[in-house]
Backbone as a chain_set.jsonl record, in Angstrom:
{"seq": "MRTCDFCGRQAEQAETLSWTTSVENGRRRTYCDECSRTHLRAIEGKLDNEWW", "coords": {"N": [[0.787, -1.279, -0.02], [0.456, 2.188, -0.902], [0.719, 5.587, 0.195], [-0.494, 8.897, -0.575], [1.286, 11.786, 0.186], [0.235, 14.06, 0.13], [-2.7, 14.337, 0.116], [-3.306, 11.848, 1.318], [-4.414, 9.861, 0.14], [-4.871, 6.265, -0.533], [-3.418, 3.382, -2.037], [-2.901, 0.43, -4.183], [0.379, -0.845, -5.07], [0.616, -1.367, -7.741], [-1.36, 0.409, -8.909], [-0.147, 2.801, -8.613], [1.597, 3.527, -10.646], [1.28, 6.021, -11.975], [1.926, 7.867, -10.276], [3.778, 10.444, -8.544], [7.027, 10.884, -7.322], [9.36, 12.436, -5.045], [12.294, 13.747, -3.597], [12.474, 15.501, -0.654], [14.36, 17.522, 1.383], [15.732, 15.393, 2.122], [13.915, 13.241, 2.628], [11.838, 11.009, 1.112], [8.995, 11.665, -0.829], [5.802, 10.869, -1.842], [3.233, 11.479, -4.49], [-0.168, 11.382, -5.516], [-1.651, 11.077, -8.603], [-3.7, 12.888, -8.946], [-2.896, 14.889, -7.156], [-0.319, 15.47, -7.917], [-0.772, 16.719, -10.448], [-2.351, 18.963, -9.74], [-0.616, 20.156, -8.255], [1.65, 20.9, -9.621], [3.541, 23.229, -10.22], [4.434, 23.756, -7.744], [5.764, 21.548, -6.927], [7.763, 21.42, -9.004], [9.217, 23.7, -8.375], [10.67, 23.041, -6.145], [12.769, 21.484, -6.937], [16.325, 21.154, -7.36], [18.797, 23.397, -8.255], [20.56, 22.329, -10.028], [19.075, 20.607, -11.654], [17.848, 22.085, -13.574]], "CA": [[0.119, 0.056, -0.079], [1.226, 3.311, -0.854], [-0.202, 6.652, 0.603], [-0.058, 10.186, -1.083], [1.745, 12.548, 1.168], [-0.341, 15.439, 0.207], [-4.008, 14.131, 0.392], [-3.793, 10.831, 2.164], [-5.11, 8.711, -0.798], [-4.15, 4.963, -0.487], [-3.541, 2.652, -3.394], [-1.826, -0.681, -4.351], [1.542, -0.443, -5.641], [0.202, -1.489, -9.186], [-2.195, 1.493, -8.939], [0.5, 3.869, -8.474], [2.487, 3.949, -11.731], [1.28, 7.32, -12.557], [2.234, 8.895, -8.942], [5.156, 11.316, -8.628], [8.011, 10.758, -6.205], [10.524, 13.338, -4.914], [12.913, 13.745, -2.27], [12.655, 16.723, -0.1], [15.163, 17.549, 2.722], [16.268, 13.832, 2.405], [12.742, 12.449, 2.642], [11.051, 10.629, 0.082], [7.686, 11.958, -0.806], [5.034, 10.286, -2.956], [2.053, 12.236, -4.542], [-1.045, 10.751, -6.317], [-1.538, 11.491, -9.826], [-4.388, 14.13, -8.917], [-2.045, 16.017, -6.398], [0.546, 15.765, -9.023], [-1.304, 17.634, -11.454], [-2.688, 20.018, -9.019], [0.525, 21.033, -7.463], [3.049, 20.64, -10.305], [4.434, 24.278, -10.118], [5.079, 23.707, -6.358], [6.715, 20.305, -6.812], [8.73, 21.831, -9.68], [9.723, 24.938, -7.568], [11.454, 22.441, -5.064], [13.801, 20.987, -7.564], [17.699, 21.581, -7.159], [19.25, 23.997, -9.284], [21.2, 21.516, -11.072], [18.05, 19.933, -12.28], [17.593, 23.123, -14.542]], "C": [[0.773, 1.244, -0.079], [0.32, 4.576, -0.589], [0.343, 8.01, -0.022], [0.16, 11.084, 0.272], [1.102, 13.796, 1.15], [-1.797, 15.259, 0.889], [-4.408, 12.928, 1.202], [-4.133, 9.628, 1.34], [-4.267, 7.46, -0.708], [-4.351, 4.202, -1.673], [-2.453, 1.584, -3.394], [-0.793, -0.199, -4.998], [1.44, -0.456, -7.25], [-0.429, -0.224, -9.801], [-1.337, 2.814, -9.107], [1.592, 4.268, -9.399], [2.384, 5.219, -12.145], [1.627, 8.375, -11.356], [3.462, 9.539, -9.439], [5.734, 11.101, -7.317], [9.036, 11.972, -6.135], [11.128, 13.253, -3.633], [13.121, 15.197, -1.715], [13.178, 16.802, 1.336], [15.423, 15.968, 3.04], [15.243, 12.883, 2.716], [12.073, 12.138, 1.499], [9.745, 10.984, 0.247], [7.08, 11.354, -2.005], [3.77, 11.107, -3.088], [1.207, 11.49, -5.564], [-0.969, 11.439, -7.609], [-2.351, 12.995, -9.91], [-3.709, 15.292, -8.424], [-0.972, 16.29, -7.26], [0.238, 16.882, -9.884], [-1.547, 18.88, -10.896], [-1.685, 20.999, -8.626], [1.754, 20.957, -8.292], [3.963, 21.897, -10.192], [5.099, 24.149, -8.763], [6.078, 22.713, -6.198], [8.032, 21.009, -7.884], [9.709, 22.984, -9.134], [10.801, 24.356, -6.493], [12.536, 21.951, -5.708], [15.132, 21.858, -7.489], [18.006, 22.404, -8.463], [20.028, 23.228, -10.573], [20.481, 20.821, -11.93], [17.871, 20.736, -13.688], [18.956, 23.281, -15.394]], "O": [[1.684, 1.401, 0.733], [-0.784, 4.611, -1.132], [1.555, 8.224, 0.015], [-0.622, 11.091, 1.223], [1.33, 14.612, 2.043], [-2.11, 15.829, 1.934], [-5.522, 12.835, 1.718], [-4.13, 8.498, 1.83], [-3.043, 7.557, -0.796], [-5.391, 4.338, -2.317], [-1.374, 1.695, -2.813], [-0.931, 0.892, -5.552], [2.087, 0.328, -7.944], [-0.15, 0.177, -10.93], [-1.808, 3.794, -9.684], [2.405, 5.147, -9.111], [3.37, 5.68, -12.719], [1.585, 9.59, -11.546], [4.052, 9.266, -10.484], [5.045, 11.124, -6.297], [9.489, 12.427, -7.185], [10.555, 12.745, -2.669], [13.872, 15.985, -2.289], [12.61, 16.288, 2.299], [15.288, 15.483, 4.164], [15.575, 11.749, 3.061], [11.687, 13.091, 0.822], [9.204, 10.722, 1.321], [7.696, 11.298, -3.069], [3.187, 11.466, -2.065], [1.816, 10.954, -6.49], [-0.206, 12.401, -7.699], [-1.983, 13.966, -10.572], [-3.773, 16.411, -8.933], [-0.668, 17.479, -7.354], [0.964, 17.87, -9.993], [-1.058, 19.881, -11.42], [-1.77, 22.227, -8.625], [2.851, 20.947, -7.733], [5.165, 21.667, -10.066], [6.294, 24.431, -8.669], [7.082, 22.871, -5.504], [9.182, 21.056, -7.449], [10.879, 23.073, -9.508], [11.681, 25.084, -6.032], [13.521, 21.945, -4.969], [15.082, 23.087, -7.545], [17.527, 22.109, -9.558], [20.024, 23.544, -11.763], [21.019, 20.371, -12.942], [17.766, 20.139, -14.76], [19.023, 24.109, -16.302]]}, "num_chains": 1, "name": "protein.A"}
């Protein structure tokens, strides 16, 4: 079972293929597809400068 770190939605691993993962302050974070779309700008804003 995986849980979205933003909204708390839970799903089986096979259902989470479209989910987004990121590392923030050394912690792995997972976001469901709906939260990923809704909060895309905030997620991109947290990327390291080396990414760009």
